[in-house]
C-alpha positions in Angstrom: 74.9 -111.7 -111.6 78.5 -111.8 -112.5 81.0 -109.3 -111.8 83.7 -108.0 -114.2 86.1 -110.2 -112.6 84.0 -113.2 -113.0 83.6 -112.6 -116.7 87.4 -111.9 -117.3 88.3 -115.0 -115.3 86.1 -117.2 -117.5 87.6 -115.5 -120.7 90.9 -116.2 -119.4 90.3 -120.0 -119.9 89.7 -119.7 -123.6 92.4 -119.7 -126.4 93.7 -116.2 -127.1 96.3 -114.4 -129.0 97.5 -111.2 -127.5 97.2 -108.6 -130.1 96.2 -105.2 -128.7 96.9 -102.8 -125.9 94.3 -103.1 -123.1 92.6 -101.6 -121.3 92.1 -98.9 -123.9 91.9 -95.3 -122.7 88.5 -94.1 -121.1 88.1 -90.6 -120.1 85.7 -87.4 -120.1 85.3 -85.3 -123.1 85.2 -82.0 -121.2 84.4 -79.7 -124.1 81.8 -82.0 -125.8 80.2 -82.5 -122.4 79.8 -78.6 -121.9 78.5 -78.2 -125.5 75.9 -80.9 -125.2 74.9 -80.7 -121.4 75.7 -84.1 -120.5 78.5 -86.0 -118.7 80.0 -87.6 -121.8 82.9 -90.2 -121.7 84.7 -91.7 -124.6 86.0 -95.5 -124.7 89.0 -95.4 -127.1 89.0 -98.7 -129.0 90.6 -96.9 -131.9 93.7 -97.3 -129.5 93.7 -101.0 -129.5 96.7 -101.5 -131.6 98.7 -103.2 -132.9 99.6 -100.6 -135.5 98.5 -97.1 -135.5 95.3 -98.3 -137.2 93.5 -100.0 -134.4 89.8 -100.5 -133.8 87.2 -102.7 -132.2 88.0 -105.8 -134.3 91.2 -106.4 -132.4 89.3 -107.4 -129.2 87.4 -110.1 -131.5 90.6 -111.2 -133.3 92.4 -112.0 -130.0 89.9 -114.9 -129.5 89.3 -115.7 -133.2 93.0 -116.1 -134.0 93.6 -118.0 -130.8 91.0 -120.3 -131.9 92.5 -120.6 -135.3 96.0 -121.3 -134.1 94.6 -123.9 -131.6 93.2 -125.6 -134.6 96.4 -125.4 -136.5 95.3 -123.0 -139.2 97.7 -121.6 -141.6 95.3 -119.4 -143.7 92.8 -117.0 -142.5 89.8 -116.0 -144.8 87.6 -113.1 -144.1 85.2 -110.7 -145.9 84.1 -107.2 -146.1 83.9 -104.1 -148.4 87.1 -102.8 -150.1 87.6 -100.3 -147.2 86.8 -102.7 -144.4 88.1 -101.8 -141.1 87.7 -105.6 -140.1 89.6 -106.9 -143.2 92.6 -104.6 -142.5 92.7 -105.3 -138.9 92.6 -109.0 -139.6 95.5 -108.7 -142.0 97.7 -106.9 -139.5 96.8 -109.4 -136.8 97.8 -112.1 -139.1 101.2 -110.6 -139.9 101.6 -110.4 -136.1 100.7 -114.1 -135.8 102.6 -115.6 -138.7 99.3 -116.6 -140.5 98.4 -116.0 -144.1 95.5 -113.6 -144.8 93.0 -114.1 -147.7 90.4 -111.4 -148.3 87.3 -111.4 -150.3 86.4 -107.8 -150.7 83.1 -106.5 -152.2 83.6 -103.3 -154.2 80.6 -101.2 -152.8 82.7 -98.3 -153.9 84.8 -99.5 -157.0 88.6 -98.7 -156.2 90.8 -96.9 -158.6 93.7 -99.4 -159.3 95.9 -96.3 -160.1 95.1 -94.5 -156.7 94.5 -97.2 -154.0 93.6 -95.5 -150.7 92.8 -96.2 -147.0 92.4 -99.7 -145.7 92.8 -101.2 -149.2 96.3 -99.6 -149.4 97.1 -101.0 -146.0 96.0 -104.5 -147.0 98.4 -104.3 -149.9 101.2 -103.1 -147.9 100.7 -105.8 -145.3 100.8 -108.4 -148.1 97.3 -109.9 -148.1 96.0 -112.0 -150.8 93.1 -109.9 -152.1 90.1 -110.7 -154.3 87.8 -107.8 -155.2 84.3 -108.8 -156.1 82.6 -106.1 -158.3 78.8 -105.7 -157.9 77.2 -106.9 -161.1 74.6 -105.0 -162.8 71.3 -105.7 -161.3 72.8 -107.5 -158.3 72.4 -106.1 -154.8 75.2 -105.7 -152.4 74.0 -108.6 -150.3 73.9 -110.9 -153.3 77.5 -109.9 -154.1 78.6 -110.7 -150.6 76.9 -114.1 -150.9 78.9 -114.7 -154.2 82.0 -113.6 -152.5 81.5 -116.0 -149.6 80.8 -118.9 -152.1 84.0 -118.1 -154.0 85.9 -118.1 -150.8 84.4 -121.4 -149.7 85.4 -123.0 -153.1 88.9 -121.7 -152.6 88.9 -123.2 -149.0 87.9 -126.7 -150.3 90.6 -126.5 -153.0 93.3 -125.5 -150.4 92.2 -128.1 -147.7 92.3 -130.9 -150.5 96.0 -130.0 -150.8 96.4 -130.3 -147.0 96.4 -126.7 -146.1 94.5 -125.7 -143.0 92.2 -122.8 -143.3 90.1 -120.8 -140.8 87.0 -118.8 -141.8 86.4 -115.7 -140.0 82.8 -114.1 -140.7 82.2 -110.5 -142.1 83.2 -108.3 -139.1 84.4 -111.1 -136.9 80.8 -111.5 -135.8 80.8 -115.2 -134.5 80.3 -116.2 -130.9 84.1 -116.6 -130.6 84.6 -112.8 -131.8 81.8 -111.4 -129.7 83.3 -112.9 -126.5 85.9 -110.2 -126.9 83.3 -107.6 -126.3 82.2 -109.6 -123.1 85.6 -108.7 -122.0 85.3 -105.1 -123.3 82.2 -104.6 -121.3 83.9 -105.8 -118.3 86.9 -103.7 -118.9 84.9 -100.5 -119.2 82.8 -101.3 -116.2 86.0 -101.6 -114.2 87.1 -98.2 -115.5 83.8 -96.6 -114.8 83.7 -98.1 -111.1 87.2 -96.6 -110.5 85.8 -93.1 -111.4 82.6 -93.6 -109.3 80.4 -93.5 -112.5 76.8 -94.7 -112.9 76.8 -95.0 -116.8 73.3 -94.5 -118.2 73.9 -94.7 -121.9 76.4 -96.3 -124.3 76.5 -95.4 -127.9 78.3 -97.4 -130.5 78.4 -98.2 -134.2 76.7 -101.3 -135.4 77.7 -103.1 -138.7 77.6 -107.0 -138.6 76.5 -107.3 -135.0 79.3 -109.0 -133.1 80.3 -105.8 -131.1 76.6 -105.3 -130.2 76.1 -109.1 -129.4 79.3 -109.0 -126.9 78.2 -105.6 -125.2 74.6 -106.7 -124.6 75.7 -110.2 -123.4 78.3 -108.5 -121.0 75.6 -105.9 -119.8 72.9 -108.7 -119.1 75.4 -111.1 -117.4 76.7 -108.3 -115.1 73.2 -106.9 -114.4 74.2 -103.4 -115.7 71.3 -100.8 -116.1 73.2 -98.9 -118.8 71.2 -98.6 -122.0 73.3 -99.7 -125.0 72.2 -97.8 -128.2 73.5 -99.6 -131.2 73.6 -97.1 -134.2 73.4 -99.0 -137.5 75.9 -98.2 -140.2 73.9 -100.2 -142.8 70.3 -101.3 -143.1 69.5 -104.7 -141.4 67.1 -107.3 -142.0 64.0 -107.6 -139.6 65.5 -110.6 -137.9 68.8 -108.9 -137.1 68.2 -108.4 -133.4 67.3 -112.2 -133.1 70.5 -113.0 -134.8 72.6 -110.8 -132.6 71.0 -112.3 -129.5 71.9 -115.9 -130.8 75.5 -114.5 -131.3 75.5 -113.1 -127.7 74.0 -116.3 -126.2 76.5 -118.6 -127.9 79.3 -116.3 -126.6 77.9 -116.8 -123.0 77.8 -120.6 -123.6 81.3 -120.5 -125.0 82.7 -119.2 -121.7 80.4 -121.3 -119.5 77.4 -119.2 -118.7 73.7 -119.6 -119.4 72.1 -118.0 -122.4 70.1 -115.0 -121.1 69.6 -112.7 -124.2 66.5 -112.1 -126.3 65.9 -109.8 -129.2 64.2 -107.4 -126.7 67.5 -106.7 -125.2 68.8 -105.0 -128.4 68.3 -101.3 -128.9 69.3 -100.9 -132.6 68.7 -97.3 -134.1 68.5 -97.6 -137.9 67.8 -93.8 -138.4 71.3 -92.5 -139.0 72.9 -94.7 -141.7 71.2 -93.3 -144.7 71.7 -92.5 -147.6 73.5 -95.9 -147.2 76.6 -97.8 -146.3 79.8 -96.2 -147.2 77.8 -93.1 -148.2 78.4 -89.9 -146.1 75.5 -88.4 -144.2 75.0 -84.7 -143.4 74.7 -85.6 -139.7 77.9 -87.7 -139.8 79.8 -85.0 -141.3 78.6 -82.5 -138.8 79.6 -84.9 -136.0 83.0 -85.5 -137.3 83.7 -81.9 -137.5 82.1 -81.2 -134.0 84.4 -83.8 -132.3 87.3 -82.6 -134.2 87.0 -78.9 -133.4 86.0 -79.5 -129.8 88.2 -82.3 -128.8 90.9 -82.7 -131.4 89.7 -86.3 -132.1 88.7 -88.0 -135.3 86.0 -90.4 -136.3 85.1 -91.8 -139.7 82.1 -91.2 -142.0 81.1 -94.8 -142.3 80.8 -96.1 -138.8 81.8 -93.9 -135.7 80.8 -90.7 -137.3 77.2 -91.9 -137.9 77.1 -93.3 -134.3 78.2 -89.9 -132.9 75.5 -88.3 -134.9 73.0 -90.6 -133.3 74.3 -89.8 -129.8 74.3 -85.9 -130.6 70.8 -86.1 -132.0 69.4 -88.3 -129.1 70.7 -85.5 -126.7 69.3 -82.7 -128.8 65.8 -84.3 -128.9 65.8 -85.2 -125.3 65.9 -88.9 -125.7 69.1 -88.7 -123.5 68.2 -86.1 -120.8 70.3 -83.2 -119.9 72.9 -84.2 -117.2 72.9 -87.9 -118.2 76.2 -90.0 -118.1 76.9 -91.5 -121.3 79.8 -93.3 -123.2 80.7 -93.0 -126.7 82.5 -96.3 -127.8 85.0 -95.2 -130.4 85.3 -98.3 -132.7 88.1 -96.8 -134.8 88.0 -96.6 -138.6 89.5 -93.1 -139.3 91.3 -94.5 -142.1 88.2 -93.9 -144.2 89.0 -90.3 -143.9 91.6 -91.1 -146.6 89.4 -93.3 -148.6 87.6 -92.6 -151.9 85.6 -89.2 -152.2 82.4 -91.2 -152.5 83.0 -92.3 -149.0 84.3 -89.1 -147.4 81.9 -86.7 -149.1 82.1 -82.9 -148.9 83.7 -82.6 -145.4 85.7 -79.6 -146.2 
């Protein structure tokens, strides 16, 4: 088994661009702990930086943009919905690094050009090149995403034929290079927990494209941790999603010089809390947002972390997480969605 120091040393040999402020805060939520009857801690990856609007993607982007710069890239292409946290964090990171961001964004919720909000507003302020892909009648969101990627690939071919070097970052930064950031994240949290003398039993986080899940699970397995990671889906996933994430995690382990050790059985993906759908508010998510806000003065979003927190609360209330357990809620950011379109926010007030 590897120690947290072993993991961080291996990562230090990989190309990396310093973007965020680490380690991110880790502390006990006293009021929520009392209310739920567990020992609840929070990992504040909404504080990663570099601007006020941080989030979990910064860990990934440190390695992704480090890899891009090593390859001599000038342009960074990436994907998401119009209110994508990943897209916005990629844009701000590119500004820091002197790279030119190009976004292909699927309009899951069609933006109003006369009232641009949330992350899309920030993308425009940062100066990204933005292509918004509307979902055609009869077309699924996945089909629109695929069409978006094809359009980007065609643009990349044109630009590279002109001698411009492009680097393609997958949706959510969910490649083995991006996931390596959460190998480091797990090691970082483990050191913080050890300093407090904690035996972490459960870790809850929001799961979208799978890179955070892959990195956390790879770190847990490599270090022999007994903590159970509960990955609460923010969207519906295909039946092979766990295998897909295991491959990303194994490739991340290989990238830093370790043997692949993950299988789909190592993934605990809970699909019970994302409905009625991606970028659609849920009753449980809204209740969780309000509960955290009123008890701790903290904000989570209705798309990702709010639904993950709803999953944690429900696991406690139904006894899946026993009273007295030590749990960590990994805050992945995204509170800008509280200032997005009403269809995303819902009736929260």
